[in-house]
C-alpha positions as CSV (number, residue, x, y, z in Angstrom):
1,M,0.0,0.0,0.0
2,D,1.4,3.4,-1.0
3,E,1.5,6.2,1.5
4,N,-0.4,8.4,-0.9
5,D,-3.3,5.9,-1.2
6,I,-4.2,6.1,2.4
7,L,-7.6,7.3,3.7
8,K,-10.0,6.7,0.8
9,S,-12.9,5.8,3.0
10,D,-15.9,7.0,1.1
11,P,-16.6,8.0,-2.6
12,A,-17.6,11.6,-1.6
13,G,-14.0,12.4,-0.5
14,L,-11.3,11.7,2.0
15,S,-11.3,11.5,5.7
16,C,-8.5,12.0,8.3
17,W,-7.0,8.7,9.6
18,A,-6.9,10.1,13.1
19,C,-10.1,12.1,13.7
20,K,-12.1,10.9,10.7
21,A,-13.0,14.5,9.7
22,A,-13.5,15.3,6.0
23,I,-10.4,16.6,4.3
24,G,-9.7,17.9,0.8
25,S,-7.9,15.8,-1.8
26,G,-4.9,18.2,-1.8
27,D,-4.6,18.6,2.0
28,N,-1.3,17.4,3.5
29,Y,-2.6,17.9,7.0
30,C,-6.0,17.6,8.7
31,R,-7.6,21.0,9.3
32,H,-9.2,19.7,12.5
33,C,-6.5,17.7,14.3
34,G,-3.4,18.7,12.4
35,K,-2.2,15.1,11.7
36,G,-0.2,14.5,8.6
37,Q,-1.9,12.7,5.7
38,G,-0.4,10.4,3.1
39,A,3.3,11.0,2.7
40,H,3.2,13.5,5.5
41,L,2.5,11.0,8.3
42,P,4.8,11.2,11.4
43,W,7.8,9.0,11.3
44,Q,6.6,6.8,14.1
45,Y,3.7,5.5,12.1
46,K,5.8,4.4,9.1
47,W,7.2,0.9,8.9
48,W,10.8,2.0,9.5
49,G,9.8,4.2,12.5
50,L,8.0,1.3,14.0
51,F,11.1,-0.8,13.6
52,V,13.2,1.8,15.5
53,L,10.5,2.0,18.2
54,A,10.4,-1.7,18.6
55,L,14.1,-1.9,19.1
56,G,14.1,0.9,21.6
57,L,10.8,0.5,23.4
58,G,10.0,-3.2,23.0
59,P,6.3,-4.0,23.6
60,F,5.5,-0.3,24.2
61,S,5.9,0.3,20.5
62,L,2.7,-1.7,20.0
63,I,0.7,1.5,20.7
64,F,2.2,3.2,17.6
65,L,1.8,0.0,15.6
66,W,-1.9,-0.3,16.2
67,R,-2.5,3.4,15.5
68,S,-0.6,3.3,12.1
69,P,-2.9,3.8,9.1
70,L,-0.2,2.4,6.8
71,I,-0.1,-1.2,8.0
72,S,-2.9,-3.6,7.4
73,R,-4.7,-5.4,10.2
74,G,-3.2,-8.8,9.3
75,A,0.3,-7.3,9.3
76,K,-0.4,-5.7,12.6
77,L,-1.3,-9.1,14.1
78,V,1.9,-10.7,12.7
79,Y,4.1,-7.8,13.9
80,T,2.5,-7.9,17.3
81,A,3.2,-11.6,17.7
82,L,6.8,-11.0,16.6
83,I,7.4,-8.1,19.0
84,L,5.9,-10.1,21.9
85,L,8.0,-13.2,21.0
86,L,11.2,-11.2,20.8
87,T,10.4,-9.5,24.1
88,Y,9.9,-12.9,25.7
89,I,13.2,-14.1,24.3
90,A,15.0,-11.0,25.5
91,L,13.5,-11.3,29.0
92,D,14.3,-15.0,29.2
93,Q,17.9,-14.3,28.2
94,L,18.2,-11.6,31.0
95,R,16.8,-14.1,33.5
96,G,19.4,-16.6,32.4
97,I,22.2,-14.0,32.8
98,W,20.8,-13.1,36.3
99,Q,20.7,-16.8,37.4
100,A,24.3,-17.3,36.1
101,Y,25.4,-14.1,38.0
102,Q,23.7,-15.4,41.2
103,A,25.4,-18.8,40.8
104,I,28.8,-17.2,40.4
105,L,28.2,-15.3,43.6
106,G,27.0,-18.4,45.4
107,G,23.6,-17.0,46.0
108,A,24.9,-14.0,48.0
109,Q,22.4,-11.2,48.3
110,L,23.6,-7.7,47.4
111,Y,21.8,-4.8,49.1
């Protein structure tokens, strides 16, 4: 799906992806909420921005993923599963590191 093909919701015209207000065909930004339209979407709603957020924020990037008008519902489900799986793997690795650290110290408690 091309970024410029977003938001064709009804035959009478276009609507904003964020507030659903009517916008003109040449509008780059919504006159009601100010959100970018088409190629003027904020970076965090584009696929590469979501990738950056997923690396930095982990599961908290799902908020931006599900608000993105560029990504289809099916792709959102797949990306959600991948992000949650990778988060689980990362947390499991951290738990393993912590257990190894505790074993090296002999179970000593550090306060």
